[in-house]
N, C-alpha and C positions, 0 to 999 in steps of 0.2 A: 467621477467614480471614486469609490473607496476600495482599498485593498480588502480582500476577503478576510484577512485577519482582524479587520475593524468591525466585522459583524458582531452584534451584541446578542446576548441570550434571548431577549424578547422576540427576535425574529424566529429563532428556532423553536422555542417553547410553544408558541402559538400556532406553529405551522401545521396545517392539516393536509394540504395538497401542493405538491411540487409539479408545476407544468414545465415541460422541457422540450426544446427542439431536439431533433435527432442528428441530422448530418452535420458533422464537424462540431457538434456539441456533445452528444453521446458517443459518436464514433471518432476514430483516429485513422487518418488516411483511408477512409472509406470502410473501416472495419469496427464492429462492436467488440471491444477487447474483453477478455475474461474479467479484468478488474472493474470495468464499467458495468458489466452485467452483474457482477457481485455487488456493486454499489446499489443497484436497483433492488436487489434482494434485501440488502441491509436496511434500506429505507423502508421497504414494505414491512419488514419484521419489527421495525421501531414504530410502526403505526403511522407512517407518512405515505399517503397515496401518491403515486407518480402517474401523471397523465402526459404522454408525449403529444406535442402539438407540432405537426409536420406538414411539409408540402408533398410528402410522398403519397402514393395513390391508394385508393380504396382497397385494392387487392392486398397490398402490404399491411394495411390497417387491420384487416380481418385476421391475418396471421399474428400480428403483434398483440392484439387484444386477447387472442386465444393462448399464446404461448409464452409471452413475456410476463414478469411479475409486476404488472401495471393494473391500475384501476379502470383504465379506458384509453382510447387514443383518438385524437382529433386529426383528420387528414385533409389532403388537398387544399391546404391553406384556409381551412375553416368551412368547407362544404359539408363535412360529415363528421360524425362521432360514432365509434363502435365501442361496446363494452359488454361484459358478460353479467348476467343476472341469473343466479342459481344454475350456472352451467349453460345457459342459453344466450346466444348472441342477440343483443338489442342494437338497433341502428337509428341514429338521429340524422336528419338532413336539415340543413339550415333553411328556415322559412323564406329567405330571400333568393333562393335558387330560382331562376326564371322558369316559367312554365314552357313546355315544348322543348325540342331538341336543339341545343346550341352547337351541335357538332359541325354543321355546315358553315356556320360563321367562324368557328375555330379553324376549320380546314382552310378557309380563305386567309386567315391570319398566318397559319402555318406556311402556306405557299408564298405569302409576301415576305415573311421573315427569311425563309430559305433562299429566296431570290435576291434579297437586299443585303443580307449580312453573310459575307463569305465565311465558310467554316462552321456556321451554325447547323444544328441538326436536332431532330426530335429526340427527346430523352428515351433511353432504353426501356424505361418502365411505363411508357405511355400506354401500352396495351392494357394495363391494369387500372387505368383512370376512368372515372365516370363523368367528371364535370369540368376539368381544366385541360389546358395544353401546356406541357412542359418542354421548354427548349433548353438543351444542354449547351452550356458555354465552357464548362471545365471539369465535369465529372469524368468524362472520357476525352482523349485528345481529339483535336487540338484545343489548347487553352486559349480562349479569346480574351481573357482578362476582364476587368470591370468595364473597360471602354466598350468591348463587344457586348457585354451584358446590357449596358445602357442603350446601345443601338437597338438591341432586340426589344427592350422595354418600350422604346419610342414607337416601334412599329405596332405593338399591341395597343398602345394608348391612342395612336392615330386612328386605329380601327375600332375605337370605342370600347375596348376591353380593359378590365382592371389588370394590372401587371405588378408583380413583386419579384425582386431580386433576392435569391438565396445565395448560399456559398457555392452552389453548383449549377443551379438552374434559374431560368426566368420562367415563372409560372403566370399564366394569364387565364382569365375566365370572364364570363358575363354574369353579373349578379352583384348585389350590394352586400357583400360579406367579406370577412377577413378572419385571421386567427383569433383576434380579440372578441369579435362579436359572437363567434362560435363558442368560445370559452364562457361568455356570459350566458348563452343559451344552454350550454351543457350544465353549468352550475344550477340553473333554474330547473331544468328538466330532470337531471340525474340526482342532484343533491337537495333540491327544493329550497335553495337560497338565492338571494339577490347578490350578485358579485360585489356591487358597490357598497353593500352593508357589511361585508365580511372580507374585504380585500386584504386586511392585515393577516388573514389566515392562510394566504396563498403566496407562493413565490414562483417567479418565472426565470428560467435559465435559457439563454440563447447565444447566437454568435454572428448574426448577419442582418442586413437591412430589413428583411421581411419580418424581423422580430421587433422592429422599432415601436409599433403601436403598443406592444406588451411592455416594453421598457418604460414607455411614457405613462402607462396606466397604473401599474402595480407599485405600491409603496416599497415593496421589496422585490428586487430583481438582481440577477447576476449574469454577467457575460463571461464566457470562457475567454482566455487571453487573446484568441484570434479575432475577437471583436475589434481589437485595436486596428486591424487591417482596414476596417471600414469607417474609422472615426472621422475622416474628412467629410463624409457624406451624411453622417448621422446628426439629426437635430435632438433626438432623445437618446440618452445613454443609460446603461444599467446602473443600479445603485452600487453594486460591488463588481469586482473583476478578479478572476483567479490568476495565479501566477503561471499555470500550465495551460496549454492549448488543448482543444478537443476533448476527447474522452478522459484524458488525464486531468483536465480542469474540472470536469464533472465529478470525478472521484474526489478531488480536492474539496469541492463544494459539499458533497455528501459527507465526507469525513468531518468537516467543520460543523455542519448542522447536527450530526449525531453526537459529537463531542459536547457541543453546547446544550443539547437536550439532556445528556447524561449528567452534565455539571449542574 
């Protein structure tokens, strides 16, 4: 990883879309600060589209797409994408979502996790989800740490589900998709471009293990400073890293991009 100060103008000048995680990337201690929200507006006004790519649920994505200064939002770790077109909400669902209802299979996973991992609990935002199961390991107390998160992931995988560890939840689902594959689908359906042919026009910012496929794929990526907490478990790391953590790190990235574009 390089320090953000080492980012060159070519990264910023060619940038069309900034994909970014939300929790602990845009937020600080669970809150979207006024500074981070202002950074989103500054990027929009400078002609950079921002698209959050998050594990958060469909219900949250509808609100974010409507009320934040973003071009769209990808949610539930790649299951869906919501965006406005002429004031009307459009929704994309990943083509690899299994046919039929997976809720019974996920309910069995939920029962197994809660029985086998003491202190684990279903995330408070589960009611707003369509396709996945989120198990909270540190958004609300008690904090089970990464060891607890890995125990939870092991149960998901033993029962045939895909599982990803974020900074707060372990998300699991049935279907062959993730954040990266939905970004590819979004670019094709929404922008009419193949991601692999225009990857230098995009940048991804994140903070946790479930962002690793994005770090591995994009020529330009950035981790906020708290990505260092997960370094021992990461095989792919971001191109750049900020000095500050969370939302302050995102503001640092936005300021650097805008300064380079102006220069």
